[in-house]
N, C-alpha and C positions, 0 to 999 in steps of 0.2 A: 264973762270970758275975756281974757286979754287978747290983744292982737297976736302975740306969740303963740298962744294956745290955739287960736283959730288956724294960724298958719301951719302949726305942727299937725293938727287934725286933718287939714286939707291935704297935706303931703301924705299922711298916713292913709287917707282915703284913696288918693290917686295912685301913688307909687306902691304902697303896701297892698292895696286892693288889686292892682295889676300883677304884682309879684305873686300874690296868693292865688289868683286865677290862673296864671301861667303854670305855677307849680302843680296845681290841682289837675290841669289838663295834661301835663306831662306824666304825673304819677298815675292817673287813671288810664292813660294810653298804654302804659307798659304793664299794668297789673291786672286789669280787668280780664276775666277769662272768656272773652268773646272774640270775634274776628277783629283784626287790627283796625280796619276802617270804622267799624262800629264803635270800638273803644275810643277812638280819637273823637268821633262825633259826640259821644256821651261826655267825654272829658271837657270838650269845648262848651257844651251846654251847662254843665256843672260849674265851669269857670265863670260864666256870665252871672250865675246866681251868687257865687262866692264874691265876685267883684262888687256887685251891688250891695250884698250883705256887709261887706267890709266898709263900704262908704256909710251905711247906716250905723254900723257899730262905732266908727270913728267919731261920729257926732253924738252918740247916745251914751258913750262911756263917761264915767265921772271925771276923769282927768285925761290929759293927752298921753301920759305914761301908760295908763290902762288901755287906751286906744291902740298904741303901738304894741303893747304886750299881747293884746287880744288878736292882733293881726299877725305878728311875728311868730307866736307860738304854733299856731296851725301851719304856718309856712315852713317852719323847721320840720314838723312832722310829715308834711307832704314831700319835702325835699328828701327826707330819709326814706320814705316809701318809694319815691322815684329811684333812688340809688339802689335800694333793695331789689326793685323789679327789673333792673337793667341786666341783660344777659352777660354772662362772665366771659 
């Protein structure tokens, strides 16, 4: 691995993982059919799992491009789920 690839993967793990976790927490908080406080707690617990999973994914992917794609694709889906779940 080149230093640029390692830097890109590190940024994908840190920034992408944080973004993925934040979007997951937000999306689950507004779409889960449970009480709002329980939905927030569930969302935060899932966010921790996704954030650590994104870090693992960033360094196990074949290339830095795949690492970014594997983190940004679910982030876009979770962002859409969040916007869909917002009250009108």
